CHARMM internal coordinates of N, CA and C (Angstrom, degrees):
IC EDIT
DIST 1 N 1 CA 1.4356
DIST 1 CA 1 C 1.5419
ANGL 1 N 1 CA 1 C 108.71
DIST 1 C 2 N 1.2616
ANGL 1 CA 1 C 2 N 119.99
DIHE 1 N 1 CA 1 C 2 N -49.67
DIST 2 N 2 CA 1.4570
ANGL 1 C 2 N 2 CA 122.66
DIHE 1 CA 1 C 2 N 2 CA -177.83
DIST 2 CA 2 C 1.4900
ANGL 2 N 2 CA 2 C 112.68
DIHE 1 C 2 N 2 CA 2 C -61.48
DIST 2 C 3 N 1.4341
ANGL 2 CA 2 C 3 N 113.69
DIHE 2 N 2 CA 2 C 3 N -40.48
DIST 3 N 3 CA 1.6517
ANGL 2 C 3 N 3 CA 114.59
DIHE 2 CA 2 C 3 N 3 CA 172.18
DIST 3 CA 3 C 1.4529
ANGL 3 N 3 CA 3 C 110.16
DIHE 2 C 3 N 3 CA 3 C -60.04
DIST 3 C 4 N 1.3691
ANGL 3 CA 3 C 4 N 121.72
DIHE 3 N 3 CA 3 C 4 N -43.90
DIST 4 N 4 CA 1.3857
ANGL 3 C 4 N 4 CA 124.12
DIHE 3 CA 3 C 4 N 4 CA -171.02
DIST 4 CA 4 C 1.6913
ANGL 4 N 4 CA 4 C 106.50
DIHE 3 C 4 N 4 CA 4 C -67.28
DIST 4 C 5 N 1.2892
ANGL 4 CA 4 C 5 N 113.17
DIHE 4 N 4 CA 4 C 5 N -28.86
DIST 5 N 5 CA 1.5033
ANGL 4 C 5 N 5 CA 109.29
DIHE 4 CA 4 C 5 N 5 CA -178.30
DIST 5 CA 5 C 1.5621
ANGL 5 N 5 CA 5 C 105.59
DIHE 4 C 5 N 5 CA 5 C -85.16
DIST 5 C 6 N 1.3726
ANGL 5 CA 5 C 6 N 118.06
DIHE 5 N 5 CA 5 C 6 N -39.09
DIST 6 N 6 CA 1.4503
ANGL 5 C 6 N 6 CA 122.87
DIHE 5 CA 5 C 6 N 6 CA -174.18
DIST 6 CA 6 C 1.5980
ANGL 6 N 6 CA 6 C 111.18
DIHE 5 C 6 N 6 CA 6 C -67.26
DIST 6 C 7 N 1.3449
ANGL 6 CA 6 C 7 N 111.94
DIHE 6 N 6 CA 6 C 7 N -48.33
DIST 7 N 7 CA 1.3984
ANGL 6 C 7 N 7 CA 117.71
DIHE 6 CA 6 C 7 N 7 CA -165.06
DIST 7 CA 7 C 1.5508
ANGL 7 N 7 CA 7 C 108.52
DIHE 6 C 7 N 7 CA 7 C -99.24
DIST 7 C 8 N 1.4064
ANGL 7 CA 7 C 8 N 113.88
DIHE 7 N 7 CA 7 C 8 N -32.92
DIST 8 N 8 CA 1.5043
ANGL 7 C 8 N 8 CA 118.30
DIHE 7 CA 7 C 8 N 8 CA -175.05
DIST 8 CA 8 C 1.4233
ANGL 8 N 8 CA 8 C 111.95
DIHE 7 C 8 N 8 CA 8 C -93.60
DIST 8 C 9 N 1.3972
ANGL 8 CA 8 C 9 N 120.77
DIHE 8 N 8 CA 8 C 9 N -11.91
DIST 9 N 9 CA 1.4637
ANGL 8 C 9 N 9 CA 126.32
DIHE 8 CA 8 C 9 N 9 CA 178.91
DIST 9 CA 9 C 1.4861
ANGL 9 N 9 CA 9 C 110.69
DIHE 8 C 9 N 9 CA 9 C 74.43
DIST 9 C 10 N 1.3465
ANGL 9 CA 9 C 10 N 119.44
DIHE 9 N 9 CA 9 C 10 N 10.99
DIST 10 N 10 CA 1.4675
ANGL 9 C 10 N 10 CA 126.64
DIHE 9 CA 9 C 10 N 10 CA 178.82
DIST 10 CA 10 C 1.6439
ANGL 10 N 10 CA 10 C 107.21
DIHE 9 C 10 N 10 CA 10 C -64.21
DIST 10 C 11 N 1.2785
ANGL 10 CA 10 C 11 N 108.20
DIHE 10 N 10 CA 10 C 11 N 148.65
DIST 11 N 11 CA 1.5567
ANGL 10 C 11 N 11 CA 117.04
DIHE 10 CA 10 C 11 N 11 CA 170.23
DIST 11 CA 11 C 1.4128
ANGL 11 N 11 CA 11 C 110.21
DIHE 10 C 11 N 11 CA 11 C -109.98
DIST 11 C 12 N 1.2797
ANGL 11 CA 11 C 12 N 120.31
DIHE 11 N 11 CA 11 C 12 N 109.60
DIST 12 N 12 CA 1.4711
ANGL 11 C 12 N 12 CA 123.26
DIHE 11 CA 11 C 12 N 12 CA -170.20
DIST 12 CA 12 C 1.5250
ANGL 12 N 12 CA 12 C 109.56
DIHE 11 C 12 N 12 CA 12 C -107.00
DIST 12 C 13 N 1.3833
ANGL 12 CA 12 C 13 N 112.18
DIHE 12 N 12 CA 12 C 13 N 121.93
DIST 13 N 13 CA 1.4902
ANGL 12 C 13 N 13 CA 115.65
DIHE 12 CA 12 C 13 N 13 CA -179.96
DIST 13 CA 13 C 1.5770
ANGL 13 N 13 CA 13 C 107.40
DIHE 12 C 13 N 13 CA 13 C -91.11
DIST 13 C 14 N 1.3547
ANGL 13 CA 13 C 14 N 113.76
DIHE 13 N 13 CA 13 C 14 N 140.38
DIST 14 N 14 CA 1.4515
ANGL 13 C 14 N 14 CA 123.23
DIHE 13 CA 13 C 14 N 14 CA -179.21
DIST 14 CA 14 C 1.5947
ANGL 14 N 14 CA 14 C 103.68
DIHE 13 C 14 N 14 CA 14 C -108.76
DIST 14 C 15 N 1.2826
ANGL 14 CA 14 C 15 N 115.10
DIHE 14 N 14 CA 14 C 15 N 128.95
DIST 15 N 15 CA 1.3885
ANGL 14 C 15 N 15 CA 121.96
DIHE 14 CA 14 C 15 N 15 CA -175.85
DIST 15 CA 15 C 1.5423
ANGL 15 N 15 CA 15 C 113.20
DIHE 14 C 15 N 15 CA 15 C -114.92
DIST 15 C 16 N 1.3548
ANGL 15 CA 15 C 16 N 121.18
DIHE 15 N 15 CA 15 C 16 N 151.82
DIST 16 N 16 CA 1.4571
ANGL 15 C 16 N 16 CA 121.94
DIHE 15 CA 15 C 16 N 16 CA 166.66
DIST 16 CA 16 C 1.5475
ANGL 16 N 16 CA 16 C 104.58
DIHE 15 C 16 N 16 CA 16 C -137.23
DIST 16 C 17 N 1.3043
ANGL 16 CA 16 C 17 N 107.24
DIHE 16 N 16 CA 16 C 17 N 130.41
DIST 17 N 17 CA 1.6029
ANGL 16 C 17 N 17 CA 113.22
DIHE 16 CA 16 C 17 N 17 CA -171.60
DIST 17 CA 17 C 1.5370
ANGL 17 N 17 CA 17 C 113.48
DIHE 16 C 17 N 17 CA 17 C 46.11
DIST 17 C 18 N 1.2378
ANGL 17 CA 17 C 18 N 112.99
DIHE 17 N 17 CA 17 C 18 N 48.15
DIST 18 N 18 CA 1.4982
ANGL 17 C 18 N 18 CA 116.68
DIHE 17 CA 17 C 18 N 18 CA 177.26
DIST 18 CA 18 C 1.5421
ANGL 18 N 18 CA 18 C 119.11
DIHE 17 C 18 N 18 CA 18 C 73.58
DIST 18 C 19 N 1.2914
ANGL 18 CA 18 C 19 N 115.38
DIHE 18 N 18 CA 18 C 19 N -0.56
DIST 19 N 19 CA 1.5255
ANGL 18 C 19 N 19 CA 120.19
DIHE 18 CA 18 C 19 N 19 CA -178.58
DIST 19 CA 19 C 1.5795
ANGL 19 N 19 CA 19 C 111.22
DIHE 18 C 19 N 19 CA 19 C -108.23
DIST 19 C 20 N 1.2100
ANGL 19 CA 19 C 20 N 118.70
DIHE 19 N 19 CA 19 C 20 N 129.43
DIST 20 N 20 CA 1.3590
ANGL 19 C 20 N 20 CA 125.75
DIHE 19 CA 19 C 20 N 20 CA 174.38
DIST 20 CA 20 C 1.4984
ANGL 20 N 20 CA 20 C 114.19
DIHE 19 C 20 N 20 CA 20 C -56.92
DIST 20 C 21 N 1.3284
ANGL 20 CA 20 C 21 N 120.52
DIHE 20 N 20 CA 20 C 21 N 121.45
DIST 21 N 21 CA 1.5024
ANGL 20 C 21 N 21 CA 121.23
DIHE 20 CA 20 C 21 N 21 CA -167.26
DIST 21 CA 21 C 1.5695
ANGL 21 N 21 CA 21 C 106.76
DIHE 20 C 21 N 21 CA 21 C -124.96
DIST 21 C 22 N 1.3552
ANGL 21 CA 21 C 22 N 122.00
DIHE 21 N 21 CA 21 C 22 N -21.89
DIST 22 N 22 CA 1.4350
ANGL 21 C 22 N 22 CA 126.54
DIHE 21 CA 21 C 22 N 22 CA -174.92
DIST 22 CA 22 C 1.5111
ANGL 22 N 22 CA 22 C 106.43
DIHE 21 C 22 N 22 CA 22 C -163.24
DIST 22 C 23 N 1.3664
ANGL 22 CA 22 C 23 N 113.50
DIHE 22 N 22 CA 22 C 23 N 160.04
DIST 23 N 23 CA 1.4335
ANGL 22 C 23 N 23 CA 117.68
DIHE 22 CA 22 C 23 N 23 CA 173.07
DIST 23 CA 23 C 1.5995
ANGL 23 N 23 CA 23 C 105.93
DIHE 22 C 23 N 23 CA 23 C -141.24
DIST 23 C 24 N 1.4004
ANGL 23 CA 23 C 24 N 110.59
DIHE 23 N 23 CA 23 C 24 N 136.80
DIST 24 N 24 CA 1.4864
ANGL 23 C 24 N 24 CA 117.86
DIHE 23 CA 23 C 24 N 24 CA 179.11
DIST 24 CA 24 C 1.5954
ANGL 24 N 24 CA 24 C 110.37
DIHE 23 C 24 N 24 CA 24 C -95.88
DIST 24 C 25 N 1.3112
ANGL 24 CA 24 C 25 N 122.88
DIHE 24 N 24 CA 24 C 25 N 117.38
DIST 25 N 25 CA 1.2590
ANGL 24 C 25 N 25 CA 125.25
DIHE 24 CA 24 C 25 N 25 CA 177.34
DIST 25 CA 25 C 1.5181
ANGL 25 N 25 CA 25 C 115.61
DIHE 24 C 25 N 25 CA 25 C -118.72
DIST 25 C 26 N 1.2684
ANGL 25 CA 25 C 26 N 117.31
DIHE 25 N 25 CA 25 C 26 N 168.41
DIST 26 N 26 CA 1.5114
ANGL 25 C 26 N 26 CA 116.17
DIHE 25 CA 25 C 26 N 26 CA 173.23
DIST 26 CA 26 C 1.4262
ANGL 26 N 26 CA 26 C 118.41
DIHE 25 C 26 N 26 CA 26 C -76.99
DIST 26 C 27 N 1.3376
ANGL 26 CA 26 C 27 N 115.76
DIHE 26 N 26 CA 26 C 27 N 154.42
DIST 27 N 27 CA 1.4910
ANGL 26 C 27 N 27 CA 114.03
DIHE 26 CA 26 C 27 N 27 CA 173.27
DIST 27 CA 27 C 1.5737
ANGL 27 N 27 CA 27 C 115.97
DIHE 26 C 27 N 27 CA 27 C -48.82
DIST 27 C 28 N 1.3301
ANGL 27 CA 27 C 28 N 114.09
DIHE 27 N 27 CA 27 C 28 N -44.48
DIST 28 N 28 CA 1.5072
ANGL 27 C 28 N 28 CA 115.85
DIHE 27 CA 27 C 28 N 28 CA 174.39
DIST 28 CA 28 C 1.4962
ANGL 28 N 28 CA 28 C 117.10
DIHE 27 C 28 N 28 CA 28 C -53.85
DIST 28 C 29 N 1.3634
ANGL 28 CA 28 C 29 N 107.26
DIHE 28 N 28 CA 28 C 29 N -45.05
DIST 29 N 29 CA 1.5214
ANGL 28 C 29 N 29 CA 106.61
DIHE 28 CA 28 C 29 N 29 CA 178.41
DIST 29 CA 29 C 1.6350
ANGL 29 N 29 CA 29 C 114.20
DIHE 28 C 29 N 29 CA 29 C -67.38
DIST 29 C 30 N 1.2744
ANGL 29 CA 29 C 30 N 116.28
DIHE 29 N 29 CA 29 C 30 N -30.55
DIST 30 N 30 CA 1.4448
ANGL 29 C 30 N 30 CA 122.57
DIHE 29 CA 29 C 30 N 30 CA -178.93
DIST 30 CA 30 C 1.6046
ANGL 30 N 30 CA 30 C 103.93
DIHE 29 C 30 N 30 CA 30 C -66.24
DIST 30 C 31 N 1.2963
ANGL 30 CA 30 C 31 N 119.97
DIHE 30 N 30 CA 30 C 31 N -47.15
DIST 31 N 31 CA 1.4469
ANGL 30 C 31 N 31 CA 132.08
DIHE 30 CA 30 C 31 N 31 CA -176.94
DIST 31 CA 31 C 1.5901
ANGL 31 N 31 CA 31 C 105.52
DIHE 30 C 31 N 31 CA 31 C -58.60
DIST 31 C 32 N 1.2368
ANGL 31 CA 31 C 32 N 114.45
DIHE 31 N 31 CA 31 C 32 N -48.35
DIST 32 N 32 CA 1.5443
ANGL 31 C 32 N 32 CA 122.65
DIHE 31 CA 31 C 32 N 32 CA 177.92
DIST 32 CA 32 C 1.4461
ANGL 32 N 32 CA 32 C 108.49
DIHE 31 C 32 N 32 CA 32 C -63.15
DIST 32 C 33 N 1.3056
ANGL 32 CA 32 C 33 N 121.40
DIHE 32 N 32 CA 32 C 33 N -41.78
DIST 33 N 33 CA 1.5109
ANGL 32 C 33 N 33 CA 121.19
DIHE 32 CA 32 C 33 N 33 CA -179.53
DIST 33 CA 33 C 1.5147
ANGL 33 N 33 CA 33 C 109.06
DIHE 32 C 33 N 33 CA 33 C -69.58
DIST 33 C 34 N 1.2316
ANGL 33 CA 33 C 34 N 114.16
DIHE 33 N 33 CA 33 C 34 N -41.55
DIST 34 N 34 CA 1.5896
ANGL 33 C 34 N 34 CA 114.16
DIHE 33 CA 33 C 34 N 34 CA -178.22
DIST 34 CA 34 C 1.5325
ANGL 34 N 34 CA 34 C 111.56
DIHE 33 C 34 N 34 CA 34 C -67.38
DIST 34 C 35 N 1.3828
ANGL 34 CA 34 C 35 N 114.00
DIHE 34 N 34 CA 34 C 35 N -36.88
DIST 35 N 35 CA 1.5386
ANGL 34 C 35 N 35 CA 114.63
DIHE 34 CA 34 C 35 N 35 CA 175.43
DIST 35 CA 35 C 1.5979
ANGL 35 N 35 CA 35 C 109.98
DIHE 34 C 35 N 35 CA 35 C -66.85
DIST 35 C 36 N 1.2950
ANGL 35 CA 35 C 36 N 116.52
DIHE 35 N 35 CA 35 C 36 N -41.13
DIST 36 N 36 CA 1.4586
ANGL 35 C 36 N 36 CA 118.64
DIHE 35 CA 35 C 36 N 36 CA 171.77
DIST 36 CA 36 C 1.5089
ANGL 36 N 36 CA 36 C 117.02
DIHE 35 C 36 N 36 CA 36 C -54.69
DIST 36 C 37 N 1.3927
ANGL 36 CA 36 C 37 N 115.74
DIHE 36 N 36 CA 36 C 37 N -46.92
DIST 37 N 37 CA 1.4407
ANGL 36 C 37 N 37 CA 117.79
DIHE 36 CA 36 C 37 N 37 CA 169.86
DIST 37 CA 37 C 1.3400
ANGL 37 N 37 CA 37 C 122.30
DIHE 36 C 37 N 37 CA 37 C -62.56
DIST 37 C 38 N 1.4367
ANGL 37 CA 37 C 38 N 115.52
DIHE 37 N 37 CA 37 C 38 N -30.93
DIST 38 N 38 CA 1.4866
ANGL 37 C 38 N 38 CA 116.84
DIHE 37 CA 37 C 38 N 38 CA -179.06
DIST 38 CA 38 C 1.7036
ANGL 38 N 38 CA 38 C 107.73
DIHE 37 C 38 N 38 CA 38 C -74.81
DIST 38 C 39 N 1.4309
ANGL 38 CA 38 C 39 N 110.82
DIHE 38 N 38 CA 38 C 39 N -38.17
DIST 39 N 39 CA 1.4036
ANGL 38 C 39 N 39 CA 113.42
DIHE 38 CA 38 C 39 N 39 CA 174.72
DIST 39 CA 39 C 1.4904
ANGL 39 N 39 CA 39 C 115.73
DIHE 38 C 39 N 39 CA 39 C -56.20
DIST 39 C 40 N 1.3677
ANGL 39 CA 39 C 40 N 117.74
DIHE 39 N 39 CA 39 C 40 N -42.15
DIST 40 N 40 CA 1.4615
ANGL 39 C 40 N 40 CA 120.70
DIHE 39 CA 39 C 40 N 40 CA 176.75
DIST 40 CA 40 C 1.5142
ANGL 40 N 40 CA 40 C 111.44
DIHE 39 C 40 N 40 CA 40 C -65.89
DIST 40 C 41 N 1.3304
ANGL 40 CA 40 C 41 N 120.47
DIHE 40 N 40 CA 40 C 41 N -40.63
DIST 41 N 41 CA 1.3520
ANGL 40 C 41 N 41 CA 123.75
DIHE 40 CA 40 C 41 N 41 CA 179.24
DIST 41 CA 41 C 1.6191
ANGL 41 N 41 CA 41 C 108.79
DIHE 40 C 41 N 41 CA 41 C -61.41
DIST 41 C 42 N 1.2770
ANGL 41 CA 41 C 42 N 116.39
DIHE 41 N 41 CA 41 C 42 N -41.66
DIST 42 N 42 CA 1.4497
ANGL 41 C 42 N 42 CA 119.05
DIHE 41 CA 41 C 42 N 42 CA -179.84
DIST 42 CA 42 C 1.4713
ANGL 42 N 42 CA 42 C 111.16
DIHE 41 C 42 N 42 CA 42 C -66.83
DIST 42 C 43 N 1.2611
ANGL 42 CA 42 C 43 N 119.26
DIHE 42 N 42 CA 42 C 43 N -42.63
DIST 43 N 43 CA 1.4189
ANGL 42 C 43 N 43 CA 127.94
DIHE 42 CA 42 C 43 N 43 CA 176.91
DIST 43 CA 43 C 1.5174
ANGL 43 N 43 CA 43 C 110.90
DIHE 42 C 43 N 43 CA 43 C -57.57
DIST 43 C 44 N 1.3173
ANGL 43 CA 43 C 44 N 117.55
DIHE 43 N 43 CA 43 C 44 N -46.40
DIST 44 N 44 CA 1.4363
ANGL 43 C 44 N 44 CA 126.15
DIHE 43 CA 43 C 44 N 44 CA -178.45
DIST 44 CA 44 C 1.5226
ANGL 44 N 44 CA 44 C 109.47
DIHE 43 C 44 N 44 CA 44 C -68.22
DIST 44 C 45 N 1.3647
ANGL 44 CA 44 C 45 N 116.08
DIHE 44 N 44 CA 44 C 45 N -38.61
DIST 45 N 45 CA 1.5140
ANGL 44 C 45 N 45 CA 119.61
DIHE 44 CA 44 C 45 N 45 CA 174.47
DIST 45 CA 45 C 1.4943
ANGL 45 N 45 CA 45 C 108.49
DIHE 44 C 45 N 45 CA 45 C -62.14
DIST 45 C 46 N 1.3237
ANGL 45 CA 45 C 46 N 118.66
DIHE 45 N 45 CA 45 C 46 N -50.41
DIST 46 N 46 CA 1.4444
ANGL 45 C 46 N 46 CA 121.89
DIHE 45 CA 45 C 46 N 46 CA -177.63
DIST 46 CA 46 C 1.4792
ANGL 46 N 46 CA 46 C 108.78
DIHE 45 C 46 N 46 CA 46 C -58.28
DIST 46 C 47 N 1.3296
ANGL 46 CA 46 C 47 N 118.08
DIHE 46 N 46 CA 46 C 47 N -45.77
DIST 47 N 47 CA 1.5793
ANGL 46 C 47 N 47 CA 116.70
DIHE 46 CA 46 C 47 N 47 CA 177.55
DIST 47 CA 47 C 1.4357
ANGL 47 N 47 CA 47 C 116.93
DIHE 46 C 47 N 47 CA 47 C -58.44
DIST 47 C 48 N 1.4755
ANGL 47 CA 47 C 48 N 114.32
DIHE 47 N 47 CA 47 C 48 N -45.93
DIST 48 N 48 CA 1.4026
ANGL 47 C 48 N 48 CA 115.48
DIHE 47 CA 47 C 48 N 48 CA 174.01
DIST 48 CA 48 C 1.4476
ANGL 48 N 48 CA 48 C 118.25
DIHE 47 C 48 N 48 CA 48 C -62.08
DIST 48 C 49 N 1.2590
ANGL 48 CA 48 C 49 N 113.19
DIHE 48 N 48 CA 48 C 49 N -35.47
DIST 49 N 49 CA 1.5881
ANGL 48 C 49 N 49 CA 114.70
DIHE 48 CA 48 C 49 N 49 CA 176.46
DIST 49 CA 49 C 1.5493
ANGL 49 N 49 CA 49 C 110.20
DIHE 48 C 49 N 49 CA 49 C -66.74
DIST 49 C 50 N 1.2096
ANGL 49 CA 49 C 50 N 116.04
DIHE 49 N 49 CA 49 C 50 N -41.76
DIST 50 N 50 CA 1.5623
ANGL 49 C 50 N 50 CA 120.45
DIHE 49 CA 49 C 50 N 50 CA -178.67
DIST 50 CA 50 C 1.6138
ANGL 50 N 50 CA 50 C 110.55
DIHE 49 C 50 N 50 CA 50 C -64.40
DIST 50 C 51 N 1.3609
ANGL 50 CA 50 C 51 N 117.18
DIHE 50 N 50 CA 50 C 51 N -33.91
DIST 51 N 51 CA 1.3509
ANGL 50 C 51 N 51 CA 123.10
DIHE 50 CA 50 C 51 N 51 CA 179.96
DIST 51 CA 51 C 1.5066
ANGL 51 N 51 CA 51 C 113.24
DIHE 50 C 51 N 51 CA 51 C -83.39
DIST 51 C 52 N 1.2683
ANGL 51 CA 51 C 52 N 120.88
DIHE 51 N 51 CA 51 C 52 N -9.83
DIST 52 N 52 CA 1.5256
ANGL 51 C 52 N 52 CA 126.93
DIHE 51 CA 51 C 52 N 52 CA -172.18
DIST 52 CA 52 C 1.5199
ANGL 52 N 52 CA 52 C 108.34
DIHE 51 C 52 N 52 CA 52 C -69.39
DIST 52 C 53 N 1.2685
ANGL 52 CA 52 C 53 N 116.73
DIHE 52 N 52 CA 52 C 53 N 115.60
DIST 53 N 53 CA 1.4579
ANGL 52 C 53 N 53 CA 123.70
DIHE 52 CA 52 C 53 N 53 CA 179.33
DIST 53 CA 53 C 1.4953
ANGL 53 N 53 CA 53 C 114.38
DIHE 52 C 53 N 53 CA 53 C -85.32
DIST 53 C 54 N 1.3645
ANGL 53 CA 53 C 54 N 117.76
DIHE 53 N 53 CA 53 C 54 N -3.91
DIST 54 N 54 CA 1.4758
ANGL 53 C 54 N 54 CA 122.94
DIHE 53 CA 53 C 54 N 54 CA 176.21
DIST 54 CA 54 C 1.5172
ANGL 54 N 54 CA 54 C 114.02
DIHE 53 C 54 N 54 CA 54 C 89.42
DIST 54 C 55 N 1.4728
ANGL 54 CA 54 C 55 N 115.39
DIHE 54 N 54 CA 54 C 55 N -6.97
DIST 55 N 55 CA 1.4016
ANGL 54 C 55 N 55 CA 119.49
DIHE 54 CA 54 C 55 N 55 CA 177.86
DIST 55 CA 55 C 1.5699
ANGL 55 N 55 CA 55 C 111.72
DIHE 54 C 55 N 55 CA 55 C -63.61
DIST 55 C 56 N 1.2277
ANGL 55 CA 55 C 56 N 115.81
DIHE 55 N 55 CA 55 C 56 N 140.42
DIST 56 N 56 CA 1.5484
ANGL 55 C 56 N 56 CA 118.26
DIHE 55 CA 55 C 56 N 56 CA -174.73
DIST 56 CA 56 C 1.6326
ANGL 56 N 56 CA 56 C 100.32
DIHE 55 C 56 N 56 CA 56 C -144.19
DIST 56 C 57 N 1.3516
ANGL 56 CA 56 C 57 N 109.29
DIHE 56 N 56 CA 56 C 57 N 146.72
DIST 57 N 57 CA 1.4898
ANGL 56 C 57 N 57 CA 118.38
DIHE 56 CA 56 C 57 N 57 CA 169.30
DIST 57 CA 57 C 1.5398
ANGL 57 N 57 CA 57 C 108.28
DIHE 56 C 57 N 57 CA 57 C -125.98
DIST 57 C 58 N 1.4129
ANGL 57 CA 57 C 58 N 112.03
DIHE 57 N 57 CA 57 C 58 N 155.14
DIST 58 N 58 CA 1.3079
ANGL 57 C 58 N 58 CA 120.03
DIHE 57 CA 57 C 58 N 58 CA 179.42
DIST 58 CA 58 C 1.4542
ANGL 58 N 58 CA 58 C 111.06
DIHE 57 C 58 N 58 CA 58 C -79.03
DIST 58 C 59 N 1.3450
ANGL 58 CA 58 C 59 N 115.92
DIHE 58 N 58 CA 58 C 59 N 166.09
DIST 59 N 59 CA 1.5106
ANGL 58 C 59 N 59 CA 121.47
DIHE 58 CA 58 C 59 N 59 CA -177.92
DIST 59 CA 59 C 1.6641
ANGL 59 N 59 CA 59 C 104.66
DIHE 58 C 59 N 59 CA 59 C -60.99
DIST 59 C 60 N 1.2951
ANGL 59 CA 59 C 60 N 114.87
DIHE 59 N 59 CA 59 C 60 N -41.22
DIST 60 N 60 CA 1.5075
ANGL 59 C 60 N 60 CA 117.00
DIHE 59 CA 59 C 60 N 60 CA -177.36
DIST 60 CA 60 C 1.5623
ANGL 60 N 60 CA 60 C 106.80
DIHE 59 C 60 N 60 CA 60 C -69.08
DIST 60 C 61 N 1.1710
ANGL 60 CA 60 C 61 N 127.18
DIHE 60 N 60 CA 60 C 61 N -34.97
DIST 61 N 61 CA 1.4150
ANGL 60 C 61 N 61 CA 126.71
DIHE 60 CA 60 C 61 N 61 CA 176.56
DIST 61 CA 61 C 1.5923
ANGL 61 N 61 CA 61 C 111.49
DIHE 60 C 61 N 61 CA 61 C -68.75
DIST 61 C 62 N 1.2994
ANGL 61 CA 61 C 62 N 113.63
DIHE 61 N 61 CA 61 C 62 N -35.31
DIST 62 N 62 CA 1.4599
ANGL 61 C 62 N 62 CA 117.12
DIHE 61 CA 61 C 62 N 62 CA 175.22
DIST 62 CA 62 C 1.4836
ANGL 62 N 62 CA 62 C 113.20
DIHE 61 C 62 N 62 CA 62 C -67.62
DIST 62 C 63 N 1.2333
ANGL 62 CA 62 C 63 N 117.51
DIHE 62 N 62 CA 62 C 63 N -43.99
DIST 63 N 63 CA 1.4709
ANGL 62 C 63 N 63 CA 131.06
DIHE 62 CA 62 C 63 N 63 CA 178.84
DIST 63 CA 63 C 1.5675
ANGL 63 N 63 CA 63 C 106.14
DIHE 62 C 63 N 63 CA 63 C -60.74
DIST 63 C 64 N 1.3206
ANGL 63 CA 63 C 64 N 122.33
DIHE 63 N 63 CA 63 C 64 N -44.78
DIST 64 N 64 CA 1.2919
ANGL 63 C 64 N 64 CA 126.35
DIHE 63 CA 63 C 64 N 64 CA -178.46
DIST 64 CA 64 C 1.4303
ANGL 64 N 64 CA 64 C 112.94
DIHE 63 C 64 N 64 CA 64 C -67.12
DIST 64 C 65 N 1.3501
ANGL 64 CA 64 C 65 N 117.06
DIHE 64 N 64 CA 64 C 65 N -43.98
DIST 65 N 65 CA 1.4709
ANGL 64 C 65 N 65 CA 122.22
DIHE 64 CA 64 C 65 N 65 CA 173.86
DIST 65 CA 65 C 1.4850
ANGL 65 N 65 CA 65 C 116.10
DIHE 64 C 65 N 65 CA 65 C -58.35
DIST 65 C 66 N 1.3100
ANGL 65 CA 65 C 66 N 112.79
DIHE 65 N 65 CA 65 C 66 N -30.28
DIST 66 N 66 CA 1.5205
ANGL 65 C 66 N 66 CA 116.16
DIHE 65 CA 65 C 66 N 66 CA -175.41
DIST 66 CA 66 C 1.5276
ANGL 66 N 66 CA 66 C 107.51
DIHE 65 C 66 N 66 CA 66 C -79.96
DIST 66 C 67 N 1.3251
ANGL 66 CA 66 C 67 N 122.21
DIHE 66 N 66 CA 66 C 67 N -25.37
DIST 67 N 67 CA 1.4108
ANGL 66 C 67 N 67 CA 125.15
DIHE 66 CA 66 C 67 N 67 CA -176.79
DIST 67 CA 67 C 1.5596
ANGL 67 N 67 CA 67 C 108.96
DIHE 66 C 67 N 67 CA 67 C -73.62
DIST 67 C 68 N 1.2928
ANGL 67 CA 67 C 68 N 118.66
DIHE 67 N 67 CA 67 C 68 N -29.97
DIST 68 N 68 CA 1.4215
ANGL 67 C 68 N 68 CA 124.21
DIHE 67 CA 67 C 68 N 68 CA 178.98
DIST 68 CA 68 C 1.5007
ANGL 68 N 68 CA 68 C 119.11
DIHE 67 C 68 N 68 CA 68 C -56.65
END
COOR INIT
IC SEED 1 N 1 CA 1 C
IC BUILD
């Protein structure tokens, strides 16, 4: 199974009682997934930064707002 994932590029689902509980993937697939996630994080950061209007609240203001 590990060889099929590593060398064949297969994605192998592992089930327990008919339910998918894990997936075995190649290191290349893991690296690609992590790069994709990082790109999404960077894009979300850039969007949040662009939409930031500069308004800030103090910790006391935040706490007061949570109590309401």
